[in-house]
C-alpha positions as CSV (number, residue, x, y, z in Angstrom):
1,M,-86.6,268.6,166.0
2,I,-89.6,266.5,165.8
3,R,-92.4,268.0,163.9
4,K,-96.0,267.5,165.2
5,I,-99.2,266.7,163.5
6,R,-102.4,268.4,164.8
7,L,-104.1,266.2,167.4
8,G,-107.8,264.7,166.6
9,L,-110.1,262.6,168.8
10,W,-107.9,259.7,168.1
11,A,-104.8,261.3,169.9
12,F,-106.9,262.1,172.8
13,L,-107.9,258.5,173.0
14,L,-104.2,257.5,173.0
15,L,-103.1,260.0,175.5
16,S,-106.2,258.7,177.9
17,L,-104.5,255.2,177.6
18,A,-100.9,256.7,178.2
19,G,-98.6,255.6,180.7
20,S,-96.0,252.6,180.2
21,Q,-92.9,251.1,181.3
22,R,-90.1,251.0,178.8
23,L,-87.1,249.2,178.2
24,Y,-84.2,251.6,178.6
25,P,-80.7,250.2,178.1
26,Q,-78.4,250.7,181.1
27,N,-76.2,253.5,179.2
28,S,-76.9,255.7,176.4
29,S,-74.6,254.7,173.7
30,A,-75.8,253.6,170.5
31,D,-74.9,250.7,168.2
32,L,-77.0,251.7,165.3
33,V,-78.4,255.0,164.0
34,L,-81.1,255.7,161.2
35,I,-80.7,259.1,159.7
36,H,-81.9,261.3,156.8
37,G,-85.5,259.9,157.2
38,H,-89.0,260.7,157.2
39,I,-90.0,258.8,160.5
40,L,-93.6,258.4,161.2
41,T,-93.2,257.6,165.2
42,V,-97.0,257.0,165.6
43,D,-96.5,258.3,169.2
44,A,-99.5,260.1,171.1
45,N,-98.7,263.2,169.1
46,D,-98.1,261.7,165.7
47,S,-94.7,263.0,165.8
48,V,-92.4,263.1,162.5
49,A,-88.8,262.7,163.1
50,E,-85.6,262.6,160.9
51,A,-83.5,260.2,162.8
52,L,-83.3,257.7,165.7
53,A,-80.6,255.7,167.7
54,I,-80.7,251.9,168.9
55,Q,-78.8,250.1,171.2
56,H,-79.4,246.3,171.9
57,G,-82.5,246.4,169.7
58,V,-84.0,249.3,172.0
59,I,-84.8,252.8,170.7
60,V,-82.7,255.1,172.9
61,K,-83.1,258.4,170.9
62,V,-85.5,259.9,168.5
63,G,-85.2,263.4,166.9
64,S,-83.5,265.2,164.3
65,D,-80.1,264.3,162.6
66,A,-78.1,266.5,164.4
67,E,-79.7,265.4,167.8
68,V,-79.2,261.9,167.3
69,L,-75.7,262.0,165.8
70,K,-74.7,264.0,168.7
71,F,-76.1,261.6,171.0
72,A,-74.5,258.5,169.3
73,G,-71.2,260.4,169.1
74,K,-68.4,258.1,168.0
75,S,-69.4,254.8,169.7
76,P,-67.2,251.9,168.7
77,G,-68.7,249.8,166.1
78,L,-71.6,252.4,165.5
79,R,-73.4,251.3,162.4
80,I,-75.3,253.9,160.2
81,I,-78.2,253.5,157.7
82,D,-78.9,256.3,155.5
83,L,-82.7,256.5,154.8
84,R,-82.2,259.0,152.1
85,G,-85.3,260.6,152.8
86,Y,-87.6,257.6,152.7
87,T,-90.6,257.0,155.0
88,A,-89.9,254.7,158.3
89,T,-92.8,253.5,160.4
90,P,-93.2,251.1,163.3
91,G,-93.3,247.5,162.0
92,L,-96.8,246.8,161.0
93,I,-99.1,244.5,163.2
94,D,-101.7,242.2,162.2
95,T,-104.0,241.0,164.9
96,H,-105.9,238.4,163.1
97,A,-103.9,236.1,160.6
98,H,-103.7,232.4,160.6
99,I,-100.1,232.4,159.2
100,A,-98.9,229.0,160.5
101,E,-102.0,227.2,158.6
102,G,-101.7,229.5,155.8
103,G,-98.0,229.4,155.3
104,E,-98.3,225.7,155.2
105,N,-101.1,225.7,152.7
106,E,-99.1,227.8,150.5
107,L,-96.3,225.2,150.4
108,Y,-98.4,222.1,150.1
109,S,-101.9,222.8,148.6
110,V,-103.3,224.1,145.4
111,Q,-103.4,227.8,145.4
112,L,-106.7,229.2,144.1
113,S,-106.8,232.9,145.6
114,N,-106.3,234.3,141.9
115,A,-108.6,231.8,140.1
116,A,-110.9,233.9,137.9
117,S,-112.9,230.9,136.4
118,I,-113.8,227.3,137.4
119,E,-111.8,226.1,134.5
120,V,-108.7,227.5,136.0
121,I,-109.6,226.1,139.3
122,L,-109.8,222.6,137.5
123,D,-106.6,223.0,135.7
124,R,-104.9,223.4,139.0
125,V,-106.4,220.6,140.6
126,K,-105.6,218.3,137.4
127,A,-102.0,219.5,137.8
128,K,-101.8,218.5,141.3
129,I,-103.5,215.1,140.8
130,R,-100.7,214.3,138.0
131,Q,-98.3,214.6,141.0
132,A,-100.3,212.5,143.4
133,K,-100.8,208.8,143.8
134,P,-104.3,207.1,143.1
135,G,-106.5,207.5,146.2
136,E,-104.3,210.3,147.5
137,W,-106.0,213.5,148.8
138,V,-105.4,216.7,147.0
139,T,-106.4,219.8,149.0
140,G,-106.5,223.4,147.9
141,A,-107.8,226.7,149.2
142,G,-108.5,230.3,148.3
143,W,-111.4,230.1,145.7
144,D,-114.4,232.8,145.7
145,E,-117.4,232.8,143.6
146,G,-117.4,236.4,143.8
147,K,-114.2,236.4,141.6
148,L,-115.0,233.6,139.3
149,A,-116.6,234.5,135.7
150,E,-119.4,231.9,136.5
151,H,-120.5,233.6,139.6
152,R,-121.3,230.4,141.3
153,Y,-119.8,227.5,143.8
154,V,-117.4,225.1,142.5
155,T,-119.1,221.8,142.8
156,A,-118.6,218.0,142.9
157,A,-119.9,217.7,139.4
158,D,-117.0,220.0,138.4
159,L,-114.4,218.4,140.2
160,D,-115.6,214.9,139.2
161,T,-114.5,215.5,135.5
162,V,-110.6,215.8,136.6
163,S,-110.5,213.8,139.7
164,P,-112.1,210.3,139.4
165,N,-109.4,208.5,141.5
166,N,-108.5,210.9,144.2
167,P,-110.6,212.6,147.1
168,V,-110.4,216.4,146.7
169,W,-111.3,219.1,149.2
170,L,-111.0,222.9,148.1
171,E,-111.6,225.3,151.0
172,H,-113.3,228.8,150.3
173,T,-111.2,231.8,150.9
174,T,-113.5,232.4,154.0
175,G,-112.6,229.1,155.3
176,H,-116.2,228.7,156.4
177,Y,-117.3,226.5,153.3
178,G,-115.8,224.5,150.6
179,A,-116.2,222.0,147.7
180,A,-115.5,218.1,147.8
181,N,-115.6,215.8,144.8
182,S,-117.9,212.8,144.7
183,M,-115.0,210.4,146.0
184,A,-114.7,212.7,149.1
185,L,-118.2,212.7,149.6
186,K,-118.4,208.9,149.4
187,M,-115.7,208.6,151.8
188,A,-117.6,211.0,154.5
189,R,-120.9,209.0,153.7
190,I,-122.7,211.9,152.7
191,T,-125.9,211.0,150.7
192,T,-129.2,212.5,150.2
193,A,-130.5,211.0,153.5
194,T,-127.8,212.7,155.4
195,A,-129.0,215.4,157.8
196,D,-127.3,218.6,158.4
197,P,-125.1,218.4,161.3
198,E,-125.8,220.8,164.1
199,A,-124.4,224.5,163.2
200,G,-123.7,223.3,159.7
201,T,-125.2,222.9,156.1
202,I,-124.9,220.4,153.5
203,D,-125.6,222.4,150.2
204,R,-128.1,220.4,148.0
205,D,-129.7,220.7,144.6
206,P,-133.3,221.1,144.1
207,Q,-133.6,217.0,144.1
208,G,-132.0,216.9,147.7
209,N,-128.6,215.7,146.2
210,A,-125.3,217.0,147.8
211,T,-123.7,219.3,145.6
212,G,-120.1,219.0,147.2
213,V,-120.4,222.2,149.1
214,L,-120.3,222.1,152.9
215,K,-120.4,225.0,155.2
216,E,-119.5,225.5,158.7
217,S,-119.5,222.2,160.9
218,A,-120.5,220.1,158.0
219,M,-116.9,220.6,156.6
220,G,-115.7,218.5,159.3
221,L,-117.3,215.3,157.8
222,V,-114.8,215.5,155.0
223,T,-111.9,217.3,156.6
224,Q,-111.5,214.8,159.5
225,L,-110.6,212.4,156.7
226,V,-107.8,214.5,155.3
227,P,-104.5,213.4,156.5
228,P,-103.1,215.7,159.3
229,I,-99.9,217.8,158.5
230,T,-96.7,217.1,160.1
231,L,-94.7,219.2,162.4
232,E,-91.9,219.6,159.9
233,Q,-94.5,220.8,157.3
234,M,-95.9,223.3,159.9
235,R,-92.4,224.6,160.6
236,N,-91.5,225.1,156.8
237,G,-94.9,226.8,156.1
238,I,-94.0,229.4,159.3
239,L,-90.6,229.9,157.8
240,H,-92.0,230.6,154.2
241,I,-94.5,233.1,155.8
242,E,-92.2,234.8,157.8
243,E,-90.1,235.9,154.8
244,V,-93.6,237.0,153.2
245,L,-94.1,239.1,156.5
246,H,-90.7,240.8,156.2
247,S,-90.9,241.7,152.8
248,E,-94.2,243.6,153.8
249,G,-92.7,245.3,156.8
250,M,-94.8,243.2,159.0
251,T,-93.0,242.3,162.4
252,A,-96.0,241.2,164.9
253,V,-99.0,238.9,164.3
254,K,-101.7,237.4,166.3
255,D,-102.2,234.1,165.1
256,P,-105.8,232.7,166.2
257,L,-107.3,229.2,166.4
258,I,-103.8,227.3,167.2
259,D,-103.6,223.7,168.2
260,Q,-100.6,222.1,170.1
261,I,-98.9,221.3,166.7
262,Q,-98.7,225.1,165.9
263,W,-97.5,226.0,169.3
264,D,-94.8,223.1,169.0
265,A,-94.0,224.5,165.6
266,Y,-93.6,228.1,166.9
267,K,-91.6,226.9,170.1
268,S,-89.2,224.9,168.3
269,L,-88.3,227.5,166.0
270,L,-87.9,230.0,168.7
271,D,-85.7,227.5,170.5
272,E,-83.7,227.3,167.4
273,G,-83.2,231.1,166.9
274,K,-85.3,231.1,163.7
275,L,-88.6,232.9,164.9
276,K,-88.1,236.4,163.6
277,E,-91.6,237.8,164.3
278,R,-93.6,238.4,167.5
279,I,-96.3,235.9,167.5
280,C,-99.2,236.1,169.8
281,V,-101.5,233.1,169.8
282,L,-105.1,232.2,170.6
283,W,-105.9,228.7,171.4
284,S,-108.9,226.9,170.0
285,A,-111.7,226.8,172.4
286,G,-114.1,224.7,170.5
287,S,-117.9,224.8,171.1
288,S,-118.3,222.8,174.3
289,M,-117.4,222.8,177.8
290,A,-115.1,219.9,177.3
291,S,-113.1,221.5,174.6
292,A,-113.0,224.7,176.7
293,Q,-111.4,222.9,179.7
294,K,-109.0,221.2,177.3
295,A,-108.0,224.8,175.9
296,L,-107.6,226.0,179.6
297,N,-105.4,223.0,180.2
298,E,-103.1,223.9,177.3
299,I,-102.8,227.5,178.2
300,N,-101.9,226.5,181.8
301,S,-99.0,224.3,180.6
302,V,-97.2,227.4,179.1
303,R,-96.3,230.8,180.0
304,R,-99.4,233.1,180.5
305,I,-99.5,236.8,180.0
306,P,-97.6,239.1,180.9
307,Q,-95.0,236.4,180.7
308,T,-93.7,235.8,177.4
309,Y,-90.9,233.8,175.5
310,Q,-88.3,236.8,174.7
311,D,-91.2,238.9,173.6
312,R,-91.3,236.7,170.3
313,L,-93.9,234.0,171.5
314,L,-97.0,234.8,173.5
315,S,-99.8,232.8,174.7
316,C,-102.6,235.6,174.5
317,G,-105.8,233.4,175.1
318,V,-108.5,231.6,173.1
319,K,-110.5,231.8,170.3
320,M,-114.3,231.0,170.1
321,F,-116.8,231.2,167.5
322,M,-120.4,232.9,167.7
323,D,-121.4,232.5,164.1
324,G,-120.2,231.9,160.6
325,S,-119.5,233.8,157.7
326,G,-120.7,236.9,155.7
327,G,-119.5,235.1,152.7
328,A,-121.3,231.7,153.4
329,R,-124.5,233.6,154.6
330,T,-124.0,231.8,157.8
331,G,-123.4,234.5,160.2
332,W,-126.1,235.1,162.8
333,V,-128.1,238.3,161.8
334,Y,-131.5,239.8,162.7
335,D,-132.6,240.4,159.1
336,N,-132.5,238.0,156.0
337,W,-129.4,237.2,154.1
338,L,-129.6,238.1,150.4
339,R,-128.6,236.9,147.2
340,N,-127.2,239.3,144.5
341,G,-128.3,242.2,146.7
342,T,-131.9,242.1,146.5
343,T,-133.3,238.1,146.5
344,P,-134.0,236.9,150.2
345,D,-131.9,233.6,150.8
346,M,-133.9,230.8,152.1
347,T,-133.2,227.9,153.9
348,R,-133.8,224.1,152.8
349,A,-137.0,224.1,154.7
350,G,-138.2,227.5,152.7
351,A,-137.7,229.7,155.8
352,P,-135.8,232.9,155.6
353,N,-132.1,232.4,156.0
354,R,-130.9,234.6,158.9
355,G,-127.9,232.4,159.8
356,Y,-127.2,230.4,163.1
357,P,-125.1,230.4,166.1
358,R,-122.0,228.4,165.6
359,T,-121.9,227.7,169.5
360,D,-124.9,227.2,171.6
361,P,-125.5,230.7,173.0
362,E,-126.0,229.4,176.6
363,I,-122.9,227.0,176.3
364,Y,-121.0,230.0,174.9
365,Q,-121.9,232.2,178.0
366,Q,-120.4,229.4,180.3
367,M,-117.4,229.0,178.3
368,V,-116.6,232.7,178.4
369,R,-117.5,232.8,182.3
370,L,-114.9,229.8,182.7
371,F,-112.1,231.5,180.9
372,H,-113.0,235.0,182.5
373,E,-112.7,233.7,186.0
374,N,-109.5,232.0,185.2
375,K,-107.9,235.3,183.8
376,V,-107.7,234.0,180.3
377,T,-108.4,236.8,177.2
378,V,-111.4,235.4,175.1
379,G,-111.6,236.5,171.3
380,T,-114.9,235.7,169.8
381,H,-115.6,235.3,166.0
382,A,-118.9,237.5,165.4
383,V,-119.9,238.9,161.9
384,G,-123.4,239.2,162.3
385,D,-125.6,241.9,164.2
386,R,-127.1,239.5,166.5
387,A,-124.0,237.6,167.0
388,M,-122.3,240.5,168.1
389,D,-125.1,241.8,170.6
390,W,-124.8,238.2,172.1
391,V,-121.0,238.5,172.4
392,V,-120.8,241.9,173.9
393,D,-123.5,241.5,176.2
394,T,-121.8,238.3,177.4
395,Y,-118.7,240.2,178.0
396,A,-120.4,242.7,180.1
397,L,-122.3,240.1,182.1
398,V,-119.1,238.3,183.1
399,E,-117.3,241.7,184.0
400,K,-120.1,242.9,186.1
401,A,-120.3,239.6,187.9
402,H,-116.3,239.2,188.3
403,P,-114.6,242.5,187.4
404,L,-111.3,241.9,185.9
405,R,-109.8,245.1,184.3
406,G,-107.2,244.5,181.5
407,L,-108.0,240.9,180.2
408,R,-108.9,242.8,176.6
409,H,-111.5,240.4,175.6
410,S,-112.0,240.9,171.7
411,I,-114.6,240.8,169.2
412,I,-113.2,239.1,166.1
413,H,-114.3,240.7,162.8
414,A,-116.9,242.8,164.4
415,N,-118.5,243.1,160.7
416,L,-122.1,244.5,161.4
417,P,-122.2,246.0,165.1
418,T,-125.7,247.5,166.3
419,A,-125.9,250.8,168.0
420,H,-126.4,248.7,171.1
421,A,-123.3,246.8,170.4
422,L,-121.3,249.8,169.8
423,D,-122.5,251.6,173.0
424,V,-121.7,248.5,175.1
425,I,-118.1,248.1,173.4
426,A,-117.5,251.6,174.6
427,E,-118.4,251.2,178.0
428,L,-116.4,247.9,178.1
429,Q,-113.3,249.6,177.0
430,K,-113.7,252.5,179.4
431,K,-114.8,250.5,182.4
432,Y,-112.8,247.4,182.1
433,D,-110.3,247.6,179.2
434,A,-112.1,244.9,177.2
435,G,-114.4,244.5,174.2
436,Y,-112.0,245.7,171.3
437,P,-112.9,244.9,167.9
438,E,-110.2,243.2,165.8
439,M,-111.3,244.1,162.2
440,Q,-110.3,243.4,158.6
441,A,-111.2,246.4,156.3
442,E,-109.5,244.2,153.7
443,F,-112.6,242.2,153.6
444,L,-114.3,245.3,151.9
445,W,-111.9,244.7,148.9
446,W,-110.9,241.2,148.8
447,I,-114.4,239.4,149.2
448,G,-116.3,242.9,149.2
449,D,-118.3,241.8,145.8
450,N,-119.4,238.8,147.7
451,Y,-120.1,240.6,150.8
452,A,-122.1,243.3,149.0
453,G,-124.5,240.9,147.4
454,N,-125.0,238.8,150.5
455,Y,-125.5,242.1,153.2
456,G,-127.6,244.0,150.6
457,P,-127.5,247.9,150.0
458,K,-129.1,248.8,153.4
459,R,-126.7,247.0,155.6
460,N,-123.6,247.8,153.4
461,Q,-123.4,251.3,154.4
462,N,-122.9,250.4,158.1
463,L,-120.5,247.3,157.3
464,I,-117.0,247.7,159.2
465,P,-118.0,251.0,160.7
466,L,-114.7,252.6,161.7
467,K,-115.8,256.0,161.7
468,A,-118.6,255.3,163.9
469,M,-116.5,253.6,166.2
470,L,-114.0,256.4,166.3
471,R,-116.6,258.9,167.1
472,R,-117.6,256.8,170.1
473,G,-114.0,256.7,171.2
474,I,-113.6,253.0,170.5
475,L,-110.3,251.6,169.6
476,W,-110.0,248.7,167.2
477,S,-107.0,247.0,165.7
478,G,-106.6,245.8,162.1
479,G,-105.9,242.4,160.5
480,S,-106.2,240.5,157.3
481,D,-107.5,237.2,158.4
482,Y,-104.8,235.6,156.1
483,S,-105.6,233.4,154.1
484,V,-109.0,234.7,153.9
485,T,-107.3,237.8,152.3
486,P,-103.7,238.4,151.3
487,V,-101.6,238.9,154.4
488,P,-99.9,242.3,153.5
489,A,-101.0,244.9,156.1
490,R,-100.7,247.6,153.4
491,Y,-104.0,246.3,151.7
492,G,-105.8,246.6,155.2
493,I,-104.5,250.1,155.7
494,W,-105.5,251.2,152.3
495,A,-109.1,249.6,152.6
496,S,-109.7,251.4,155.8
497,V,-109.4,254.7,153.9
498,A,-110.8,253.7,150.3
499,R,-113.5,251.1,151.2
500,E,-113.5,249.9,147.5
501,T,-114.2,246.4,146.2
502,A,-111.9,243.9,144.0
503,K,-114.1,243.7,140.9
504,G,-116.9,246.4,141.4
505,T,-119.7,244.0,140.7
506,Y,-121.9,246.2,142.7
507,G,-120.2,249.4,141.9
508,A,-116.6,250.5,143.3
509,N,-118.0,251.8,146.4
510,P,-121.1,249.8,147.5
511,F,-120.2,250.1,151.3
512,G,-119.9,254.0,150.8
513,I,-117.3,256.1,152.2
514,A,-118.9,257.6,155.2
515,E,-117.3,255.0,157.5
516,A,-113.8,255.5,156.2
517,V,-111.0,256.9,158.2
518,D,-107.9,258.8,157.2
519,I,-104.3,257.5,156.8
520,H,-103.2,258.5,160.2
521,I,-105.9,256.4,161.9
522,A,-105.7,253.5,159.6
523,L,-101.9,253.3,160.2
524,R,-102.4,253.6,164.0
525,S,-104.7,250.5,163.8
526,Y,-101.9,248.5,162.4
527,T,-99.4,249.7,164.8
528,A,-100.1,251.4,168.2
529,W,-103.6,250.0,168.5
530,G,-102.6,246.6,167.4
531,A,-99.7,246.4,169.8
532,R,-102.5,246.7,172.7
533,Q,-104.1,243.8,171.6
534,M,-100.8,241.8,171.7
535,F,-100.3,243.0,175.1
536,L,-97.1,244.7,174.0
537,E,-98.2,248.5,173.8
538,N,-95.4,249.3,176.1
539,K,-92.6,247.5,173.9
540,I,-93.9,248.0,170.2
541,G,-96.4,249.8,168.0
542,S,-94.5,253.3,167.9
543,L,-91.1,254.6,167.4
544,E,-90.2,255.9,170.8
545,E,-87.4,256.0,173.3
546,G,-87.6,252.8,175.3
547,K,-89.4,250.7,172.8
548,R,-88.1,247.7,170.5
549,A,-86.6,248.7,167.4
550,D,-89.3,247.2,165.0
551,I,-89.2,249.2,162.0
552,A,-90.4,249.1,158.4
553,V,-89.0,251.6,155.6
554,W,-91.2,252.4,152.6
555,D,-90.8,253.7,149.1
556,R,-93.4,256.4,149.8
557,D,-94.8,258.7,152.5
558,L,-98.2,257.0,153.5
559,Y,-99.4,260.6,155.0
560,S,-98.9,262.5,151.6
561,V,-99.3,260.1,148.7
562,P,-103.0,259.7,147.1
563,S,-104.8,256.9,149.0
564,N,-104.9,254.8,145.8
565,Q,-101.3,254.5,146.1
566,I,-101.2,253.2,149.6
567,K,-102.2,249.7,148.3
568,D,-99.0,249.6,146.1
569,M,-96.3,250.8,148.5
570,K,-93.1,248.9,148.6
571,C,-91.2,247.9,151.8
572,L,-87.4,248.6,151.2
573,M,-86.2,247.6,154.6
574,T,-87.5,245.8,157.9
575,L,-85.8,245.5,161.2
576,L,-86.9,243.6,164.2
577,D,-85.1,244.4,167.5
578,G,-82.8,246.5,165.5
579,E,-81.6,243.6,163.4
580,V,-82.1,244.1,159.6
581,V,-84.4,241.0,158.6
582,Y,-85.1,242.2,155.1
583,H,-83.6,244.4,152.7
584,A,-85.1,244.7,149.3
585,E,-83.1,243.8,146.1
586,G,-81.9,246.9,144.7
587,S,-83.1,249.2,147.5
588,P,-81.6,252.5,147.6
589,L,-80.9,252.7,151.1
590,K,-77.4,252.9,152.2
591,G,-75.2,252.1,155.2
592,S,-73.9,249.2,157.5
593,G,-77.2,248.4,159.0
594,Q,-76.6,244.6,158.2
C-alpha cells in the first residue's frame, strides 16, 4: 500500500492546480517493473510506494510490491529491476541551464570553475596557449574572484604575462563579465578614449586605462571577434553534457537564450535518435524591437507549444534581459551595491552604483507586448529588486490589456523580490497562470561569497526568499544557471534547504535560514513544479500512473538523511521513457532493466 506524508501548504497548492491528461497505454500489461524500492512519487499527496510498472515508457501502476507484481502478471518479456530498498524519485528537472553552450565550453575552452588563485588561472591559460598557433584565440570560463586567494578580478596585466601572441578572453562564472588580455583589447580597439557602451561597463584603473574586465554589453566589443563555434562542436557539447545529466538523475532541462545553431544541433540529434533528454528552449529576444521580431520569426518557423517534437524538444518561448548581475554589481537595484559588505560601490563618475537596465524599460514593455499578443511565453532575467518590480508590473499590464491565461511568463533568477513584486506574482499566478519565478538557490552556495559582499547584510536575509513565496502560495521552479554554477540539481536541492556559502567568507550562513524550505518542497521545485514550466506537467514531474517513466534512483533517502548529505548523494540509475540511460559502475541495483 502507498504510504502518505502529511499535507502542508504546498500540497494544497498542488491540489488547486490538479487536473491533467495522462498517457495511458491501450492495455494494462507491463514490460518493466521496479520493485523493492522506496519510491518518492512527488504526487499531490507526496505518496511513497514500493514498486511501479511501466509499459512502452509510461507508468501504468504504482503501489506495493504485491500490487504491482500482481498487475504485471507473467507478461511475455517482462523485465524486473530490483531496487533493493534504494530511493527513486522522478527524474530531476532544471528550468534554467545553458547546457548546449556549457557542454561545448567544457570540451573546447579552458575550465576555471575550480581555480583557487590567479596563478592557477594563468597556468591553465599558458597550457592552452602551448596547443594554439600564434594569433589563435584562447577562451576560458568559470573564474570567480570570490574563490580566488587574491579576492580580485583577473586583469589584462595578469594575462599578458603568459599570452603575448594570442588574444585571450576568460568569461566570469556569472557570464555577465570577463577578462581580456591586451592583445584582445587592441583588436577590439578599446582605449582610454573608448566610451562605455549602452548598458555596459569597461572597468578602468584610477588613470582611466582599461583593466581588461568588461561587463554586460561591453563584453561584446571583444566576444564579437571570437570565431564562432561550429555545428559539430555544438552537437559534441550537447552529447557530452547529456552524459553528465544522466549520471546526475536529470532528465529534463530548459535551455534559455538559444540561437539557430543550438536549435539545429538539438534537432539533428533528435532526428538521429541521440537526444536522450527533454529539452525546452527559450530563444534569444535581444534588446530591441528588431531583435524581438527576428525571434518571433524563428519561433514561428518551428512547432509551437503545445506541439512538441516527441516530447523531447520543445520551443517554449523567448528570453529577455531587464538587468545584469549580482556578481558584477550591474543588477538594477533601489539601494547602492556594496563592496565587501559595507563600502558603497561607486560609478566612474563618482555616483552611487545602483546598476542599470540592460534593456530600455519602455522598449522592454513593447517587446513583451509583442510576444504576449502573439501568444509567446516570455522569460525575463531580473536579479535586482527594481528590475523585478518593472518586470512583474509589465506582465500585469499586458495581461490586463490582453488576458491570455496559461502562457506562464517567468521571472528568471528573481533574486531580490520586493513585497510588491511578491504580491503581483501571487496575483499573476492565480489569475493568469503566469509570473513564475525560475530560481537558483545554488547561487547562495557557488557564488554566495561574492553575493554576500555585494548585496550586503540588510539584503542578504531576503535573497532568494523561498519561504516568503511559499507563504503567499507562489510556485517556483529550481535551476542551476549552468555553467554559472555546476549542473547537478542535487546542489540546488541542498542549497534550498541549507543556504550555505562555499567558502564562508562572510560566515557560513550570511543569508540566514529563515527563507529555507524543507526537503519535500525543495525536491518538488526540481520535479513537479519544474515540469509546469516546461509545459509537461501532465507527462513528467511525478511518478504517477499515466505519466512518462522518467526516474532517478539514489544511494540515500532524501527525506530522511541529514540535510548536509543531500549535496553528496549519488545517482545509481536513470531512466528516460522507461529506458535505462545511465547505470552507475558498481551499482548494487539488480535486474534486467537494460
